[in-house]
N, C-alpha and C positions, 0 to 999 in steps of 0.2 A: 665254642658254643654256636649251634646254629641259631634258626629264629626261637624255637622253645624245645628245653631240652627237660626231661626228666631224670633227674640225679638221684630220688630216694622217694620209696612209697614202701613204708611200713608202719605198724604198730601206731593208725591214726595220724601220722605226719607225712605229710608228700612236699619234696622240695622240687621246685621247676627253675630252670634259667633262662631267662631271655636277655642275649646280650650282657649289658652290666647291671641287670636288675634280677634279684633272686625272688621268689615268692614261697614262702613256708605256709603251707595250708594243714589246718586241724580238720581232720575228716572224717569225723565221727560224730554227726548232725544228730543223729538217735539218740544219742548220749549227751547234747548238748557239749559234746566235744570233753566230755570229764577226762579227768586226767590219772596217769596211773605210772607207776616204774618203769613200765615198758616203753610209755609216749617219752617220758623223759629221756630215756637213753637214746631213741630216736631223734628227737630234738640236738640232744648234744652233736649226736652223730653229723645231722644236718650241719652244724657249725665244722665239724673237721673237714666235711668233704665239700666244703662251698669253694667254688673254682676262686681262683685267684683274680681272674676277671672281674668278680661282682664288685659293685660300689654299693648299691643299694639294697636292703634287704626288707619285703614286706612280708608281715606277720598277719593271716585272717584265718579266720574259722567259718566253716562251712556251717549252712543253717541259718537259724534264727539268735543262736548265742554264740557269742566268741567261745568261753568255756566257762561251763558251770562248776569249775573246781574240781577238786579232788573226787574221784570216784569212792561212794561211799564204799564201797566191797573192802577198801582200805580199812575200815574199821570193821569188817565182820571177823571172827573168830580164825576163818580160815585164811583169811586176805587175798589175793590175788593169786590164779595158777602158777605155781613155779616160785614163787616170790615168799619170803619172808612174811609173817602177818606183823602190822604195825606192832601189836602186843609181844610176838615173840622177840623181835628187834629190843623192844624192851628191856626184854627180862635177860637180853646176852649183856656180853662186857661192854663197858662204856666207849669204850676206843672203838669198836665196831660200829654200834650205832652212830657216833659221830661222823666215822669214815661214811658210812652209809648214806648218812643227810647230805655229806658233802658230794659226793656223787650224785645225788638227786640234784643238787642246787648245780651242777654241770651244765644242765638244760638251760639254765636262767643267764650264764653269765658271760656266754659267747656276743652277745648282743649288742655290747658298747665297745668292742674292740674298735681300735680307731683307725683301720683301713674300711670300715663301712659305716653308712649311716642305716638303721633300723626305723623301719616304722611301723607300729601295730595299729591295725585297721578295725576297730570293737565294733561290734553291736550287740544289741541284747545283755543278757549276763555274762560277767566278769568277776566272778567270785571267787575269793580264797586264792586258790592257786592261780585261776584266770587271771585275778586282777595283777596278783605279781607277776605274772607273764607278758600282761601288758605293759606294767612298770619296768620290764628288763628292757625294753626297745628306748631311743634315743626320743622317738617323737610317738606320737598317738592321734590317731583320727579316729573321731567315735560318731556314731549315729544315733540320732534323735533319740531312741530308743535306750541307751547305753545304762545299765545298772551296775555299776562298781559296788564291790562289799567285799570286806576283809572279814569273814566268820571265823578263825581260825579260834580266837578269844571265847566264844561263844561254846566250842566245843572243848576247853580247856588246854586248848595249844596256844600258839604263837604263831607268828609269819615267819617261817624259815626260807622261804624260798628266794632269797635277797631282796624282796620289796620292802623291807624296811628302810632301807639307806635311800632309795630313790624317793620315796613316798616323802620323809621328813624334808628332804630337798627341794620337793616341790612345792607342798602346801604348808611347810612349817610343822615343827615339834606339837602344838597344841592342837590342830587341826588334825594331823597326821595321828594322836593318841586317841582323840574324841571319834575318828574314822573305827580306828582299831577295836577298840576298848566297847563302842556298843554295837558295832558289828552292820550300823546302818546303811542302806543304800547311798551312794552319790548318784545324781542323776546329771545328765549333759550339762545343763547350764551351770550348775556349779562347778563340774569338771572343768570347763571352759574358762571358767572367773577365776578359778583357784591354780590353774596352770597344769592341771590334771591333762587337760587337752588341747592338743594346738588347734584342732578344728571341729566343729560340730557342722553335720551334714545330714540332709534324709539320708534313709537304710538304702536307698536303691542307688544313691551315689556315693556308697562308701569306697566301692573298688576305684570307680573313677577319680576320685579324689586322691588316693593313694597312689593312682597311676602318675596323675597331675605333679603330685607332689615329688614323687621319684625323678622324676624329668628335669622338675627345677633343680633339685639337688645334682642332678648329673651336670648341669650346664657350666659348672666351674669345673675349673682344673683339678684332676684327683687330689695332688700333693697338696694344694693349697687347702683343701676341706679337710684332709688328713691332719693336717696340723693345726687348723682353727678347731676341730673336734679336740685333739691332745689338748689343745689350751686352755678348752672352756672345760673340760671335763676335771682338769685338774687344779682348777682356779680355788676351787672353796677348800682344798688341802694345803694352800698355799698363803703365804703372806703377801701384803702387797708388792712387797719388795720383790720377792720372789718370782711373783707372777711378772713384776716389768722384766727381770731377767729372764724368763721364760720366753717373752714376747720378741724380745731381743735375739734370742739366739734362734728362735723357729724364722723369724723374719731374715736374718742372716742367711740360714739356709735356702729361703726363697730365692732372696736375691740374687745368691750364688746359682744357684739351678737356674733361674731365668738367662743369667748371664752366661751360661754355660760352662761354670766352673765346678759346679755339683762333682762329687766323686763317682 
């Protein structure tokens, strides 16, 4: 890669790469970066075409809002052009509905791969699918005007784009239930206090703060960061003794590598 290369630009998603940092930008500010199946497929494609040289991915949205959530056209009887409407999906075979939702979820899964660290830079509204997209990333920097909300329950639905697992891990079951069941807004102060946000900055400092954090993450050797991320991301699913063993195994790999003995 040269200084700045555009790798993908389609359906409201642009992927650019500058050395070891990739930036994924939601590019439909006129609709507050509302989401659609086409956008989800483009996000999933961004993950597939991400160059192997990338170590940090920054996710951002153009305009005043990160993402206002699912485009309301999804609930219209006709749905999106060229797409089955949600009502048609519901009337179809259960296995097909499950497979379709699984495909949509692929846009939200790759951000936690061990070989990258992902940062969501979030301003303004991050509602529903927008909230879940921010939650898909490892880290979140937010502007002082951020407004998170999970509105699915008020629509008779549930959050199904991988957001429930990280939300519970970050804020705990009781607060996660209250946030989702009431659909209320979570503002910057609460987001930082409860662990939803790693950092709160003025809106005009959001992009520079993302660049600064990306640079800090690149300061350590790549393999050490990869091993550390794998240790931490798997910690909650392991027992204490299993985590001790995982630490020993990871450190053994690091020491052998530093000694020039790695395979």
